[in-house]
Structure formats: structure tokens, C-alpha cells
C-alpha positions in Angstrom: -83.2 76.2 70.3 -79.6 75.4 71.1 -78.0 75.9 74.5 -74.3 75.8 75.4 -74.0 74.8 79.1 -70.9 74.5 81.3 -70.3 71.2 82.9 -69.0 71.3 86.5 -66.2 69.0 87.8 -68.9 66.7 89.2 -70.7 66.6 85.8 -73.5 68.9 86.9 -75.4 70.9 84.3 -77.7 73.8 85.1 -80.6 74.2 82.7 -81.6 77.7 81.8 -84.9 78.9 83.3 -86.7 79.1 80.0 -85.8 75.5 79.2 -87.0 74.3 82.6 -90.3 76.2 82.0 -90.7 74.7 78.5 -90.1 71.2 79.8 -92.5 71.9 82.8 -89.7 71.0 85.2 -90.4 74.2 87.3 -93.8 72.9 88.4 -92.5 69.8 90.2 -91.0 69.4 93.7 -88.5 66.8 92.4 -88.4 66.9 88.6 -86.9 64.1 86.6 -85.5 63.8 83.1 -84.6 60.9 80.8 -81.2 61.4 79.3 -80.3 59.2 76.4 -77.0 58.9 74.4 -77.1 57.2 71.0 -74.4 57.4 68.4 -72.8 60.4 70.2 -76.0 62.4 70.4 -77.6 63.1 73.8 -81.3 63.7 74.0 -83.2 64.8 77.1 -86.9 64.8 77.9 -89.0 65.4 81.0 -90.0 62.2 82.8 -92.3 61.0 85.5 -91.9 58.3 88.1 -94.6 55.7 88.6 -94.9 52.5 90.7 -93.8 49.5 88.7 -97.1 47.8 89.5 -98.8 50.3 87.2 -96.6 49.5 84.2 -98.0 46.7 82.0 -95.9 43.5 82.1 -95.6 43.6 78.3 -93.8 46.9 78.5 -91.4 45.7 81.1 -90.7 42.5 79.1 -90.0 44.7 76.0 -87.6 46.9 77.9 -85.7 43.9 79.2 -85.4 42.5 75.6 -84.2 45.9 74.4 -81.7 46.3 77.2 -80.2 42.8 76.7 -79.9 43.5 72.9 -78.2 46.8 73.7 -75.8 45.1 76.1 -74.8 42.5 73.5 -74.1 45.3 71.0 -72.0 47.1 73.7 -70.0 44.0 74.5 -69.3 43.4 70.8 -68.0 47.0 70.4 -65.8 46.7 73.5 -63.8 43.7 72.0 
């Protein structure tokens, strides 16, 4: 389904109730989403927060490598 949402001056978006229900954001006291932009396309998915101590070190190391690679690509594009 496609939604057209207004963006406030502060950059705020209000998700329609049916989308919040579908993403199960209505069941949480403080819902979170992951918003990703890649090649001009924005994707969003529901997320959870967890203590970093519960995340395997291999995952964290992989994230760091990916972030550093993304930053190098970004720097090259800025020039």
C-alpha cells in the first residue's frame, strides 16, 4: 500500500493508524522504527531496542565495517 504523508516544518510525519497497527507500533509505549535511505529510496520498518551487551560481538564488528565502507563511499561522492 502507498501513503502520501505531509511533512511538517520540523520534519515530522504522522503515520496513518492502519499502518501503525500493521507495523505493531500501536502496542508499544515508546515505539521505534528504522528509517533507511539508499539511492533516493526511503524504507521503514519497526524496530526494537536492546542492551548492547546482548548483541553478539561479530554483529557489532560487521556493522562497524559496513559503516566505515559507507562513509568512504560518501566522502568520495562529496568530492
